C-alpha positions in Angstrom: 79.3 120.7 93.5 82.1 123.0 92.6 84.0 122.5 89.4 87.6 123.3 88.5 89.4 123.1 85.2 92.6 121.3 84.6 94.7 120.4 81.6 94.7 116.9 80.4 97.7 115.3 78.6 96.4 116.4 75.2 96.2 120.0 76.2 92.4 120.3 76.2 90.6 121.6 79.3 87.8 119.7 80.9 85.8 120.0 84.1 86.8 117.7 86.9 84.8 117.1 90.2 86.4 119.0 93.0 85.7 116.2 95.4 86.7 113.3 93.2 88.1 110.4 95.2 91.8 109.8 95.7 93.5 106.5 95.2 94.1 104.6 98.3 97.5 103.1 99.3 98.2 99.4 99.3 97.1 97.6 102.4 99.6 95.1 103.7 98.7 91.5 104.3 99.5 91.6 108.0 102.2 91.3 110.6 104.7 88.4 110.6 104.7 88.5 114.4 102.6 86.5 116.9 100.1 88.2 119.0 101.6 89.8 122.1 98.4 89.5 124.1 98.0 93.3 124.2 94.9 94.9 122.7 94.8 95.1 119.0 97.3 92.3 118.4 96.2 89.8 115.8 97.0 87.1 113.3 98.4 87.7 109.9 95.9 87.9 107.2 95.7 88.4 103.5 95.2 86.6 100.3 95.0 86.7 96.6 92.3 85.7 94.2 92.3 85.0 90.5 90.7 87.2 87.9 87.9 84.8 87.3 88.0 84.8 83.5 86.3 81.7 82.0 88.3 79.0 80.4 88.4 78.7 76.6 89.4 75.1 76.6 92.6 73.2 75.7 95.0 73.3 72.8 92.9 75.5 70.6 92.8 78.4 73.1 93.4 81.8 71.5 96.0 84.1 73.1 94.2 86.6 75.4 94.9 90.1 74.3 92.2 92.2 75.9 93.9 92.7 79.2 92.3 94.7 81.9 94.1 97.9 82.8 94.7 98.1 86.5 95.6 101.1 88.6 98.3 99.8 90.9 99.1 101.6 94.1 102.5 101.5 95.7 103.2 99.6 98.9 105.1 101.3 101.7 108.8 101.1 101.2 111.7 101.1 103.7 113.8 104.2 103.3 117.4 103.9 102.1 118.5 104.8 105.6 116.7 101.8 107.0 113.9 103.8 108.7 110.2 102.9 108.8 107.1 104.7 110.2 106.6 104.3 113.9 103.1 103.0 113.5 104.4 100.2 111.2 107.1 99.4 113.8 104.4 99.0 116.5 102.3 96.8 114.2 105.2 94.6 113.3 106.0 94.2 117.0 102.5 92.8 117.5 101.3 95.7 119.7 98.3 96.6 117.5 97.3 97.5 114.0 98.8 100.5 112.3 95.6 102.5 112.7 95.4 101.7 116.4 99.1 102.6 116.6 98.3 106.1 115.3 95.8 106.6 118.2 98.5 105.5 120.7 101.0 107.9 119.2 98.5 110.8 119.3 97.6 110.1 123.0 101.3 110.4 124.0 101.9 106.9 125.4 104.7 106.0 123.0 108.3 107.1 123.7 111.2 107.0 121.3 114.7 107.3 122.9 113.0 108.4 126.2 111.0 111.2 124.5 107.3 111.2 124.0 106.3 111.2 120.3 102.9 112.4 119.2 103.5 113.4 115.6 102.0 111.0 113.1 104.4 109.9 110.3 107.4 109.8 112.6 110.1 107.5 111.3 112.5 105.4 113.4 115.4 103.0 112.8 114.3 99.7 114.3 117.9 98.6 114.8 119.0 101.8 116.5 116.1 103.6 118.2 114.6 102.4 121.5 110.8 102.5 121.7 108.8 102.2 125.0 105.0 101.6 125.3 103.4 101.8 128.8 106.9 101.8 130.4 107.9 98.6 128.6 110.6 98.4 126.0 109.3 97.0 122.7 111.6 94.3 121.6 111.7 93.5 117.9 113.3 90.3 116.7 116.4 90.4 114.6 115.6 89.8 111.0 116.5 86.4 109.7 116.7 85.1 106.2 117.0 81.4 105.6 117.0 79.5 102.3 115.8 75.9 102.1 116.2 73.4 99.3 112.8 71.7 99.9 112.5 68.0 99.5 109.4 66.1 98.4 106.5 65.3 100.8 106.7 68.4 103.0 103.9 70.9 103.0 104.4 74.7 103.2 102.4 75.5 106.3 103.2 76.1 110.0 100.7 73.5 111.3 98.8 70.7 109.6 95.7 69.1 111.1 96.6 65.8 109.4 100.0 65.8 111.1 101.9 65.7 107.8 105.5 66.8 107.7 105.9 70.6 107.3 108.8 72.7 106.0 109.1 74.5 109.3 110.4 71.2 110.8 113.3 71.4 108.4 114.4 74.9 109.5 113.4 74.6 113.2 117.0 74.9 114.4 118.0 77.7 111.9 117.5 80.5 114.4 115.7 81.3 117.6 113.4 83.8 115.9 110.1 82.7 114.4 110.4 82.7 110.7 107.8 82.0 108.0 107.9 80.8 104.4 107.8 83.4 101.6 105.2 82.1 99.2 104.4 78.4 98.8 105.6 75.2 97.1 103.1 72.3 97.0 103.8 69.0 98.7 105.3 67.3 95.7 107.3 70.3 94.4 111.0 70.5 95.2 113.4 73.4 95.3 114.1 76.8 96.7 111.9 78.2 99.5 112.9 81.4 101.5 112.0 81.9 105.1 112.1 85.2 107.0 110.5 87.3 109.7 111.0 90.5 107.6 107.4 91.1 106.7 108.2 94.0 104.3 110.6 91.9 102.3 108.2 88.9 102.2 105.4 91.2 100.9 107.7 92.6 98.3 108.7 89.2 97.0 105.2 87.8 96.8 103.1 90.7 95.5 102.2 90.2 91.8 102.9 93.8 91.1 106.6 93.3 91.6 106.8 90.4 89.1 109.5 88.4 90.9 110.9 85.7 88.6 110.9 82.1 89.5 112.8 79.4 87.4 111.6 75.8 87.4 112.9 72.6 85.9 110.0 70.3 84.9 110.1 66.6 83.8 107.0 65.2 82.2 105.8 61.8 80.9 106.2 62.4 77.2 108.0 64.6 74.6 107.2 68.3 75.0 105.9 69.7 71.7 107.5 72.9 70.5 104.1 74.2 69.4 102.9 73.8 73.0 106.0 75.6 74.3 105.3 78.5 72.0 101.7 78.7 73.2 103.0 78.8 76.8 105.1 81.9 75.8 102.3 83.5 73.8 99.7 83.0 76.5 96.4 81.2 76.8 93.4 80.9 79.1 93.2 78.7 82.2 90.1 78.3 84.3 91.1 81.1 86.6 92.4 83.5 83.9 95.2 84.3 81.5 98.5 82.4 81.9 101.9 82.5 80.2 105.5 81.9 80.9 108.4 84.3 80.2 110.7 81.7 78.7 110.9 78.0 78.2 113.6 75.8 76.7 114.5 72.1 76.7 116.7 71.1 79.6 120.2 69.8 79.4 121.1 72.1 76.5 118.3 70.7 74.4 119.3 67.0 74.8 116.2 66.1 76.8 112.8 66.5 75.1 110.8 65.4 78.2 112.3 68.0 80.5 112.3 71.8 80.3 113.4 74.9 82.1 111.0 77.7 82.3 110.8 81.2 83.8 107.6 82.6 85.2 106.5 85.6 87.2 103.1 84.4 88.3 102.7 83.1 91.8 99.2 81.7 91.4 98.4 78.4 93.1 100.0 75.4 91.3 100.4 77.5 88.2 103.2 75.5 86.6 101.5 72.2 87.1 98.2 73.5 85.7 100.0 75.0 82.6 101.4 71.6 81.7 98.1 69.7 82.6 96.3 72.1 80.2 98.3 70.4 77.4 97.8 66.9 78.8 101.3 66.4 80.2 101.7 64.6 83.5 104.4 66.1 85.6 106.9 63.5 87.0 109.2 66.0 88.8 109.0 69.8 89.4 111.9 71.6 90.9 112.3 75.4 91.6 115.9 76.0 90.8 115.9 79.8 91.1 113.9 82.3 93.1 114.4 86.1 92.5 118.2 86.4 92.7 118.8 83.2 94.7 119.8 79.8 93.3 120.6 76.3 94.7 124.3 76.3 94.1 126.0 74.3 96.9 122.7 73.7 98.7 121.8 70.0 99.0 118.2 68.8 99.1 116.7 69.1 102.6 119.4 71.5 103.8 119.2 75.2 104.5 121.6 78.1 104.8 121.4 81.8 105.9 121.5 84.4 103.2 124.6 86.7 103.1 124.2 90.4 103.7 124.9 90.9 100.0 122.1 88.5 99.0 119.6 90.3 101.3 120.7 93.6 99.9 120.0 92.5 96.3 116.5 91.3 97.3 115.7 94.6 99.0 116.7 96.6 95.9 114.6 94.5 93.4 
């Protein structure tokens, strides 16, 4: 194996393997579009798991300080001019996967504005350029962004085998496009839930790397101890790993001691409920009052509205 020398940050030379592996790019969780019936089309996939660290118990847990350093790769981003790679456009339209799209492009069966394109990495504007595959024009739905103030007893899923009420029923007449919830709120949690068919934005708002802030108002069955609030800020161990909030204060300008407003970046399953259960509080009401740059101002419970262009712009630049 050949060796080469390079300078490290401290100025000393050391040997480095010539064929050392390169870091791979982030793999997206899947298309937000239904299968078109053409080869390669598939269902969305993806998921997130905890870090698996053992629980240290309640109340006496020590703040976790030995955090694992992670090398984070960057997800594909939309250009400032609104253009995306042609293979991603084909995948989002439900034609096939991005890897299969590269094969279609190289074989010369994809046309952009009536010209055959064979160069990988070609970028297009989905709102301006016309793409044909096999003589058929590929139609991409207009992006929709709908904000719902979720009521209680609705689950965040598209279908439920138990025939319970779902959040999609509440936004069924918001647009003709098929939209999906960004993240989840459990059945008994109220508040802001965003829906869209813009897969890139949904991925951006849910990936833990981007640390999108969520603000909740929580009401519990007893007085919240200041010592517990400080432990929530300092951090402690849950059964699935380290947990902390960014900020927590008593609600109603401090007049209520059984209700608090907290800010958190984590999107782990039922994280706010589990934080309070760790300190033996029973949650009576949990309401997400802010998501990223969006709030509930003027939006009644159970109602929805479309985002403004300005709001969408802010979300995309986060």
